C-alpha positions in Angstrom: -18.6 36.4 12.1 -19.7 39.2 9.7 -22.0 36.9 7.8 -23.9 36.1 11.0 -24.9 39.8 11.7 -27.4 41.0 9.1 -28.7 44.1 10.9 -28.5 47.1 8.6 -27.9 44.9 5.5 -30.3 45.1 2.6 -31.3 41.8 0.8 -32.4 42.8 -2.8 -35.5 41.1 -4.1 -38.7 42.0 -6.1 -41.2 41.0 -3.4 -44.3 43.0 -2.4 -42.7 44.1 0.8 -39.6 45.4 -1.0 -41.8 47.5 -3.3 -43.6 49.2 -0.5 -42.9 52.8 0.4 -40.5 53.1 3.4 -43.1 55.2 5.2 -45.6 52.4 4.9 -43.2 49.9 6.4 -42.2 52.3 9.2 -45.8 53.0 10.2 -46.6 49.2 9.9 -43.8 48.3 12.3 -45.0 51.1 14.7 -48.6 49.9 14.6 -47.5 46.2 15.1 -45.4 47.3 18.1 -48.3 49.0 19.8 -50.4 45.9 19.1 -47.9 43.6 20.8 -47.8 45.9 23.9 -51.5 45.2 24.5 -51.5 41.4 24.0 -52.2 39.4 27.2 -53.3 35.9 26.0 -51.7 33.0 24.2 -54.2 33.3 21.4 -53.3 36.9 20.8 -49.5 36.2 20.7 -50.1 33.3 18.3 -52.2 35.5 16.0 -49.5 38.2 16.0 -46.9 35.5 15.2 -49.0 34.3 12.2 -49.2 37.9 11.0 -45.4 38.4 11.3 -44.8 35.1 9.6 -47.1 36.1 6.7 -45.1 39.3 6.2 -41.9 37.2 6.2 -43.3 35.0 3.5 -44.4 38.0 1.4 -40.9 39.5 1.7 -39.3 36.3 0.1 -36.4 36.6 2.6 -34.9 33.1 3.1 -35.7 31.7 6.5 -32.0 30.9 7.0 -31.0 34.5 6.4 -33.8 35.7 8.7 -32.7 33.3 11.4 -29.1 34.6 11.2 -30.4 38.1 11.5 -32.2 37.5 14.8 -29.6 35.0 16.2 -27.7 37.6 18.2 -30.8 38.4 20.2 -31.5 34.9 21.3 -28.8 35.0 24.0 -30.3 38.2 25.4 -33.8 36.8 25.5 -32.6 33.6 27.1 -31.2 35.7 30.0 -34.6 37.6 30.2 -36.5 34.3 30.4 -34.1 33.0 33.1 -34.6 36.2 35.1 -38.4 35.9 35.0 -38.2 32.2 36.0 -36.0 32.9 39.0 -36.9 36.3 40.3 -40.4 37.4 39.3 -43.5 36.0 41.0 -45.4 35.5 37.7 -43.0 32.8 36.6 -43.0 30.9 33.4 -46.0 32.5 31.7 -44.8 36.1 32.3 -41.3 35.2 31.1 -42.6 33.5 27.9 -44.8 36.5 27.1 -41.9 39.0 27.5 -39.5 36.9 25.4 -42.2 36.3 22.8 -42.9 40.1 22.6 -39.2 40.9 22.2 -38.8 38.3 19.4 -41.8 39.8 17.6 -40.3 43.3 17.9 -36.9 42.2 16.7 -38.4 40.1 13.8 -40.3 43.1 12.4 -37.3 45.4 12.9 -35.0 42.9 11.1 -37.5 42.5 8.3 -37.6 46.3 7.9 -33.8 46.6 7.5 -33.6 43.5 5.3 -36.2 44.8 2.8 -35.4 48.6 2.9 -32.3 50.4 1.7 -30.7 52.6 4.4 -31.1 55.7 2.3 -34.8 55.0 1.6 -35.3 54.3 5.3 -33.7 57.6 6.3 -35.8 59.4 3.7 -39.0 57.8 4.9 -38.2 58.6 8.5 -37.4 62.2 7.6 -40.8 62.6 5.8 -42.7 61.1 8.7 -41.0 63.5 11.2 -41.3 66.5 8.9 -44.1 68.2 10.9 -41.8 68.4 13.9 -39.4 70.7 12.1 -41.9 73.5 12.7 -41.0 73.3 16.4 -37.2 73.5 15.6 -36.6 69.7 15.8 -33.6 68.8 13.5 -35.5 66.2 11.6 -33.0 65.8 8.8 -30.1 65.3 11.2 -32.1 62.7 13.2 -32.9 60.7 10.1 -29.3 60.8 9.0 -28.1 59.7 12.5 -30.6 56.7 12.5 -29.5 55.6 9.0 -25.8 55.8 9.9 -26.3 53.9 13.2 -28.1 51.1 11.4 -25.4 51.0 8.7 -22.6 50.9 11.2 -23.8 47.6 12.6 -22.5 45.4 9.7 -19.4 47.6 9.5 -18.5 47.0 13.1 -19.1 43.3 12.6 -16.8 43.2 9.5 -14.1 45.0 11.6 -14.4 42.4 14.3 -14.1 39.6 11.7 -10.9 41.1 10.4 -9.5 41.3 14.0 -10.3 37.6 14.5 -8.7 36.6 11.2 -5.6 38.7 12.2 -5.3 36.7 15.4 -5.8 33.4 13.5 -2.9 34.4 11.2 -0.8 34.8 14.4 -1.6 31.3 15.5 -4.5 31.9 17.9 -8.0 30.8 17.0 -10.6 32.3 19.2 -13.4 29.9 18.1 -11.4 26.8 19.1 -10.5 28.2 22.5 -12.2 27.0 25.7 -15.2 28.8 27.2 -13.3 31.0 29.7 -10.4 31.7 27.5 -12.7 32.5 24.6 -14.6 35.0 26.6 -11.4 36.7 27.8 -10.2 36.8 24.2 -13.4 38.5 23.0 -13.1 41.0 25.8 -9.6 41.9 24.8 -11.0 42.9 21.4 -13.4 45.4 22.8 -10.9 48.3 23.2 -9.4 48.1 19.7 -12.8 47.6 18.2 -14.1 50.7 20.0 -11.0 52.7 18.9 -11.5 51.6 15.2 -15.2 52.4 15.4 -14.5 56.0 16.7 -11.9 56.5 13.9 -14.4 55.4 11.3 -17.0 57.7 12.7 -14.5 60.6 12.6 -13.6 59.8 8.9 -17.3 59.7 8.1 -18.0 63.0 9.8 -15.1 64.7 7.8 -16.5 63.2 4.6 -19.9 64.6 5.2 -18.4 67.9 6.1 -16.2 67.9 3.0 -19.3 67.4 0.8 -21.0 70.4 2.5 -23.9 68.3 3.7 -24.5 70.6 6.7 -27.6 69.7 8.7 -29.4 68.5 5.6 -32.1 71.1 5.9 -33.5 72.2 2.5 -31.7 69.6 0.5 -33.5 68.2 -2.5 -33.9 64.5 -3.3 -33.5 62.6 -6.6 -36.3 60.3 -5.7 -39.6 61.6 -4.3 -41.6 59.3 -2.1 -45.2 58.8 -3.1 -47.8 56.4 -1.8 -49.1 53.9 -4.4 -52.2 51.7 -4.4 -50.2 48.8 -3.0 -49.2 50.9 0.0 -52.8 51.8 0.7 -53.9 48.2 0.3 -51.1 46.8 2.5 -51.6 49.4 5.2 -55.3 48.9 5.3 -55.0 45.1 5.4 -52.4 45.3 8.2 -54.5 47.7 10.2 -57.5 45.4 9.8 -55.5 42.4 11.0 -54.2 44.3 14.0 -57.7 45.5 15.0 -59.0 42.0 14.6 -56.2 40.6 16.8 -56.9 43.1 19.5 -60.6 42.5 19.3 -60.3 38.7 19.6 
């Protein structure tokens, strides 16, 4: 179970995407998201898919690993497609476009977490939101919260995996149960999983407090983020591709 959820997990590699500054990747994902919001034709969605696929190839993340990362979303988008087919007037085309857009969003977000370390991601987000600190916005705390939320996803998955193994040791295998019984068995794990997650969050909060982290304001960093030539080249190329897609 834990091996199937890769959100928040970093896959080390020496690809071009891995070497990019986290701010470049965050801005690229944001720009790509806005681009997808304005797509209205089959050709535009196809071009956006080619652009996303090119980034996946450059990242050198195995397709099998990437497929496991977005697998949990497929069930949600299937219900979305079914809703549009049965309820909305637009029908099939509208449903396909909505699902296609969601998959593009999730793909880029998954690629971001797979190629960026959580600490670097938090640091990049903090640097991008730094101007908001002049208006009293707790930028450091927000960046830390986002980083911890992403990192908690595989932790929760591992805890669920341990609960399933504990039940198997007691003679009950959830995966081999029938559909209705399997669903009820997973529902019975929600409360203990929630309690365990809250306990882990409390321990993490005490750990941060014991190390006198505070709100993170004014803390220095060992690694200073700087844009390199590859960041400017990658950002300019992506922006040009997005503008071309929107123009066509």
